[in-house]
C-alpha positions as CSV (number, residue, x, y, z in Angstrom):
1,X,82.2,132.2,114.6
2,X,83.7,134.7,117.0
3,X,86.7,133.7,119.1
4,X,88.9,135.5,121.6
5,X,92.6,135.2,122.1
6,X,91.9,132.8,125.0
7,X,89.5,130.7,122.8
8,X,91.5,128.6,120.3
9,X,89.8,127.4,117.1
10,X,89.4,123.7,117.1
11,X,89.7,122.0,113.7
12,X,89.3,118.2,113.1
13,X,90.1,116.2,110.0
14,X,88.1,113.0,109.8
15,X,87.9,110.0,107.4
16,X,86.9,106.4,107.9
17,X,90.3,104.8,108.5
18,X,92.3,107.9,109.5
19,X,95.1,106.4,107.5
20,X,95.3,108.6,104.4
21,X,93.4,111.8,103.6
22,X,92.8,112.9,107.2
23,X,96.4,112.2,108.2
24,X,97.7,114.3,105.3
25,X,95.2,117.1,106.2
26,X,96.3,117.1,109.8
27,X,100.1,117.2,108.9
28,X,99.5,120.0,106.4
29,X,97.4,121.9,109.0
30,X,100.2,121.5,111.6
31,X,102.6,123.0,109.0
32,X,100.2,125.8,108.3
33,X,99.8,126.6,112.1
34,X,103.6,126.8,112.3
35,X,104.0,128.9,109.2
36,X,101.4,131.4,110.4
37,X,102.5,131.5,114.1
38,X,99.1,130.3,115.3
39,X,100.3,127.8,117.9
40,X,98.1,129.1,120.7
41,X,95.2,130.0,118.5
42,X,94.4,126.6,116.9
43,X,93.9,123.1,118.2
44,X,94.0,120.3,115.7
45,X,92.5,116.8,115.8
46,X,92.4,113.9,113.5
47,X,90.7,110.6,113.6
48,X,88.4,108.1,112.0
49,X,85.2,106.3,112.4
50,X,86.8,102.9,111.9
51,X,90.6,103.5,112.2
52,X,93.1,101.3,110.4
53,X,96.1,99.7,112.0
54,X,98.6,102.2,110.4
55,X,99.0,105.1,108.0
56,X,99.1,103.9,104.4
57,X,102.6,103.6,103.1
58,X,101.9,105.6,99.9
59,X,100.7,108.4,102.2
60,X,103.9,108.3,104.2
61,X,106.0,108.4,101.0
62,X,103.9,111.3,99.5
63,X,104.2,113.4,102.7
64,X,108.0,112.7,102.9
65,X,108.3,114.4,99.5
66,X,107.2,117.6,101.3
67,X,109.5,117.0,104.3
68,X,106.6,116.0,106.5
69,X,107.0,112.7,108.5
70,X,103.8,110.9,109.2
71,X,105.4,107.5,109.6
72,X,105.0,107.5,113.4
73,X,101.4,108.6,113.3
74,X,98.7,106.2,114.5
75,X,95.1,106.2,113.2
76,X,92.7,106.8,116.1
77,X,89.0,106.9,116.7
78,X,87.5,110.4,117.4
79,X,84.7,110.4,119.9
80,X,81.4,112.3,119.4
81,X,82.4,114.5,122.3
82,X,85.7,115.5,120.7
83,X,84.0,116.2,117.4
84,X,81.2,118.3,119.0
85,X,83.7,120.4,120.8
86,X,85.2,121.5,117.5
87,X,84.5,124.7,115.6
88,X,85.1,123.1,112.2
89,X,85.2,119.5,111.0
90,X,86.5,118.6,107.6
91,X,85.5,115.2,106.3
92,X,87.2,113.6,103.4
93,X,84.1,112.6,101.4
94,X,83.6,109.3,103.2
95,X,82.1,110.1,106.7
96,X,78.6,110.6,107.9
97,X,78.8,112.3,111.2
98,X,76.1,113.6,113.5
99,X,77.5,116.9,114.6
100,X,76.2,119.6,117.0
101,X,74.7,122.6,115.3
102,X,77.6,124.7,116.6
103,X,80.1,122.7,114.5
104,X,80.7,123.8,110.9
105,X,81.2,120.8,108.7
106,X,83.1,120.8,105.4
107,X,83.1,117.8,103.1
108,X,86.1,117.9,100.9
109,X,85.1,114.9,98.7
110,X,88.6,113.6,98.1
111,X,89.7,110.4,96.4
112,X,91.0,107.7,98.7
113,X,94.8,107.3,98.3
114,X,94.9,103.7,99.5
115,X,96.5,101.6,96.8
116,X,97.0,104.5,94.3
117,X,100.2,105.2,92.3
118,X,102.7,107.7,93.7
119,X,101.5,110.2,91.1
120,X,97.9,109.8,92.1
121,X,98.7,110.1,95.8
122,X,100.7,113.2,95.1
123,X,97.8,114.8,93.3
124,X,95.4,114.0,96.2
125,X,98.0,115.4,98.6
126,X,98.3,118.6,96.6
127,X,94.5,119.0,96.5
128,X,94.4,118.6,100.3
129,X,97.2,121.1,100.7
130,X,95.1,123.6,98.7
131,X,92.0,123.0,100.8
132,X,93.9,123.3,104.1
133,X,95.6,126.6,103.0
134,X,92.2,127.8,101.8
135,X,90.6,127.0,105.1
136,X,93.3,128.8,107.0
137,X,93.0,131.8,104.7
138,X,89.3,131.9,105.4
139,X,89.6,131.6,109.1
140,X,92.8,133.6,109.7
141,X,93.3,135.8,106.7
142,X,95.6,135.1,103.7
143,X,99.2,134.4,104.6
144,X,101.9,136.4,102.9
145,X,104.4,134.2,101.1
146,X,107.9,135.5,101.6
147,X,109.8,133.1,99.3
148,X,111.7,131.6,102.2
149,X,109.2,128.9,102.8
150,X,107.7,128.7,99.3
């Protein structure tokens, strides 16, 4: 996909309830945008096909361990129009979406953190973090780690 400086890359992170995996993906992607200074080059979306009432508590706790606050996030439904305006859509292994041919879909096949132990949720979070960083490396080049931000 070719983009210009005026044409931000649109990334969406989608799961059924938008209360766990996709919320973690979105928060980690926001952190990656900030770390790489990509604020005007990337647009991020997250949503679900059947959104829950709130983000799972175990997800809030796991993200807080990384200094990321998702406690005020609200699961939301993504429209077909929003999804089809994206360049990349990452699903969490639970969504079947009909996307336009121009959208590149990635299925990350992640375990659902709902009801899992803190250790299991942390492992899922860490896997998501690896996938998010990998996606950003692929799209924008590898980020140099300077020790200041780990």
